[in-house]
C-alpha positions as CSV (number, residue, x, y, z in Angstrom):
1,X,-48.0,-21.8,-47.7
2,X,-49.6,-22.6,-44.3
3,X,-47.3,-25.6,-44.0
4,X,-44.3,-23.4,-44.5
5,X,-45.5,-20.7,-41.9
6,X,-46.2,-23.5,-39.4
7,X,-42.7,-24.9,-40.0
8,X,-41.1,-21.4,-39.6
9,X,-42.9,-20.9,-36.3
10,X,-41.7,-24.2,-35.1
11,X,-38.2,-23.6,-36.0
12,X,-38.2,-20.2,-34.2
13,X,-39.5,-21.9,-31.1
14,X,-36.8,-24.4,-31.3
15,X,-34.0,-21.8,-31.7
16,X,-35.4,-19.8,-28.8
17,X,-35.4,-22.8,-26.6
18,X,-31.7,-23.6,-27.5
19,X,-30.3,-20.0,-27.3
20,X,-32.3,-18.3,-24.6
21,X,-30.7,-20.3,-21.7
22,X,-27.2,-19.6,-23.2
23,X,-28.1,-15.9,-23.5
24,X,-29.3,-15.7,-19.9
25,X,-26.3,-17.7,-18.7
26,X,-23.9,-15.2,-20.4
27,X,-26.0,-12.2,-19.1
28,X,-26.0,-13.2,-15.5
29,X,-22.3,-14.2,-15.6
30,X,-21.5,-10.8,-17.0
31,X,-23.5,-9.1,-14.2
32,X,-21.5,-11.2,-11.6
33,X,-18.3,-10.2,-13.4
34,X,-19.2,-6.5,-13.1
35,X,-19.9,-6.9,-9.4
36,X,-16.5,-8.5,-8.8
37,X,-14.7,-6.0,-10.9
38,X,-16.3,-3.1,-8.9
39,X,-15.4,-4.7,-5.5
40,X,-11.8,-5.2,-6.8
41,X,-11.6,-1.6,-7.9
42,X,-12.8,-0.4,-4.5
43,X,-10.2,-2.4,-2.7
44,X,-7.4,-1.1,-5.0
45,X,-8.6,2.4,-4.0
46,X,-8.6,1.5,-0.3
47,X,-5.0,0.3,-0.6
48,X,-3.9,3.5,-2.4
49,X,-5.6,5.6,0.3
50,X,-3.6,3.7,2.9
51,X,-0.4,4.5,1.2
52,X,-1.3,8.2,0.8
53,X,-2.2,8.5,4.4
54,X,1.0,6.5,5.6
55,X,3.4,8.7,3.5
56,X,2.2,12.0,4.9
57,X,5.2,14.1,6.0
58,X,5.6,16.3,9.0
59,X,8.5,18.5,7.8
60,X,9.2,20.1,11.2
61,X,9.6,16.8,13.0
62,X,11.1,14.7,10.1
63,X,13.2,17.0,7.8
64,X,14.5,20.1,9.9
65,X,17.4,21.4,11.9
66,X,15.2,20.6,14.9
67,X,15.2,17.0,14.0
68,X,19.0,17.1,13.3
69,X,19.9,18.7,16.6
70,X,17.5,16.4,18.4
71,X,19.2,13.3,17.2
72,X,22.9,14.1,17.9
73,X,25.1,11.3,19.3
74,X,23.5,8.6,21.1
75,X,20.3,10.7,21.7
76,X,18.5,9.3,18.7
77,X,14.9,9.0,19.0
78,X,13.4,7.3,15.9
79,X,9.8,8.2,15.5
80,X,7.2,5.5,14.8
81,X,6.6,5.0,11.2
82,X,2.9,5.3,10.5
83,X,1.2,2.5,8.6
84,X,-2.5,3.2,7.9
85,X,-4.6,0.1,7.5
86,X,-6.8,0.1,4.4
87,X,-10.3,1.2,5.5
88,X,-12.8,-1.6,4.9
89,X,-15.6,0.9,4.8
90,X,-14.5,1.9,1.4
91,X,-16.2,-1.2,0.1
92,X,-19.6,0.2,1.2
93,X,-18.9,3.8,0.1
94,X,-18.9,5.0,3.6
95,X,-16.0,6.8,5.6
96,X,-13.5,8.0,4.7
97,X,-15.2,8.6,1.4
98,X,-18.3,10.9,1.2
99,X,-21.4,9.8,-0.5
100,X,-24.3,7.4,-0.1
101,X,-23.7,3.8,1.1
102,X,-23.5,1.2,-1.5
103,X,-26.4,-1.1,-2.2
104,X,-26.1,-4.6,-0.9
105,X,-25.5,-6.0,-4.4
106,X,-22.0,-4.3,-4.5
107,X,-20.9,-5.4,-1.1
108,X,-18.5,-8.3,-0.3
109,X,-17.9,-10.4,2.7
110,X,-15.0,-11.7,4.9
111,X,-13.1,-8.4,4.5
112,X,-9.7,-8.3,6.1
113,X,-7.0,-5.5,5.8
114,X,-3.5,-5.1,7.2
115,X,-0.5,-2.7,6.9
116,X,3.1,-3.6,7.9
117,X,5.9,-1.1,7.7
118,X,9.7,-1.2,7.9
119,X,12.7,-0.2,5.8
120,X,14.6,-1.9,3.1
121,X,17.8,-1.4,0.9
122,X,17.8,-1.3,-2.8
123,X,20.7,-1.8,-5.1
124,X,21.5,-2.0,-8.8
125,X,19.8,0.0,-11.4
126,X,22.7,2.5,-11.7
127,X,23.0,3.1,-8.0
128,X,26.7,3.5,-6.7
129,X,25.7,2.0,-3.3
130,X,22.6,0.6,-1.7
131,X,20.0,3.1,-0.8
132,X,17.9,3.0,2.3
133,X,14.0,3.4,1.9
134,X,11.1,3.3,4.2
135,X,8.2,1.2,3.1
136,X,4.6,0.4,3.9
137,X,3.0,-2.8,2.6
138,X,-0.8,-2.5,2.5
139,X,-3.0,-5.5,1.8
140,X,-6.9,-6.1,1.7
141,X,-8.7,-9.3,1.0
142,X,-12.4,-10.1,0.5
143,X,-14.6,-12.8,-0.9
144,X,-17.6,-12.8,-3.3
145,X,-20.2,-15.7,-3.7
146,X,-20.1,-17.4,-6.9
147,X,-23.5,-17.7,-8.3
148,X,-24.8,-21.4,-8.3
149,X,-25.0,-21.6,-12.0
150,X,-21.4,-20.7,-12.4
151,X,-20.1,-23.0,-9.5
152,X,-19.7,-26.0,-11.8
153,X,-18.0,-24.0,-14.5
154,X,-15.5,-22.2,-12.2
155,X,-15.1,-25.1,-9.8
156,X,-15.6,-23.1,-6.5
157,X,-18.3,-21.3,-4.6
158,X,-16.3,-18.3,-3.5
159,X,-13.9,-15.9,-5.2
160,X,-11.1,-14.4,-3.2
161,X,-10.2,-10.9,-4.1
162,X,-6.8,-9.5,-3.1
163,X,-5.4,-5.9,-3.5
164,X,-1.9,-5.0,-2.3
165,X,0.8,-2.7,-2.8
166,X,4.2,-1.7,-1.5
167,X,4.8,2.1,-0.9
168,X,8.2,3.5,-0.4
169,X,9.5,6.9,0.9
170,X,13.0,8.4,1.6
171,X,14.1,8.0,5.2
172,X,13.7,10.8,7.6
173,X,16.5,12.6,9.5
174,X,16.2,10.6,12.8
175,X,16.2,7.4,10.7
176,X,19.4,8.3,8.9
177,X,21.1,9.4,12.1
178,X,20.1,6.1,13.7
179,X,21.1,3.8,10.8
180,X,24.4,5.6,9.6
181,X,26.7,5.8,12.5
182,X,29.3,7.5,10.5
183,X,27.0,10.3,9.4
184,X,25.8,10.6,13.0
185,X,29.4,11.0,14.2
186,X,30.4,13.5,11.6
187,X,27.3,15.7,12.2
188,X,27.6,15.5,16.0
189,X,31.2,16.5,16.0
190,X,30.1,19.6,13.8
191,X,27.1,20.7,15.7
192,X,27.1,19.7,19.2
193,X,28.9,22.3,21.6
194,X,31.7,21.1,23.8
195,X,31.1,20.8,27.6
196,X,33.7,20.9,30.5
197,X,36.4,20.0,30.9
198,X,37.3,20.7,27.2
199,X,34.9,23.6,26.8
200,X,37.7,25.5,25.0
201,X,37.7,23.0,22.1
202,X,35.7,24.1,19.2
203,X,33.3,21.7,17.3
204,X,34.8,20.0,14.2
205,X,33.4,21.4,11.1
206,X,32.4,19.1,8.3
207,X,35.1,18.7,5.6
208,X,34.6,20.6,2.5
209,X,35.1,17.4,0.5
210,X,33.0,14.7,2.1
211,X,34.1,11.1,2.0
212,X,32.9,9.2,-1.1
213,X,32.8,5.8,0.5
214,X,29.3,4.3,0.9
215,X,27.8,4.6,4.3
216,X,27.1,1.3,6.1
217,X,23.6,0.7,7.3
218,X,23.8,-0.4,11.0
219,X,20.2,-1.0,11.8
220,X,17.7,-3.8,10.9
221,X,14.4,-2.1,11.4
222,X,12.6,0.8,13.0
223,X,9.4,1.0,15.0
224,X,6.1,0.9,13.0
225,X,2.5,1.9,13.7
226,X,1.0,-1.2,12.2
């Protein structure tokens, strides 16, 4: 009986010696995976915040009769398209988000962020003609240190995290007046009052049945705030 108990104790020690390193390796690998996942989620949140701020609309300046009258003829003043850079502070739970700062364990290094705006045309998908859209491309990158015990397994000492997204919005009135000369000409003839010497000539009203031909985009880009 004593021989069997001693053999059982020896077997338990052997099993512990074999499986404890494997268990600890898996445990610390899971902890590092959670750290990386949290950092990646915060980067995605920063990119979405960038898109939300960049797509804010000023109805009076962008979609109003004021904007239309202010962009008749050659007097087109295309406003700068805002492009809010993803705030790196979101990775440490500071501004613009309220709350306590994140502990050092959750922080990453080599953080870079950028935002580039412009416009693009999309076609297909049932569209009768290409559609003009404004867009902001927000991106953030950071690195996390790979633990030494995982370096040989993963084959690297750093892991690069990337979060990026392209946000689109409909063009404002000044952009449409700038990019569609035919539209600009038709609206200008209808709204702009005549001056001397042909002051007696009335403005040309818009036709009741507008032309169905697709408008031609005559601009390549607009100013951006990146």
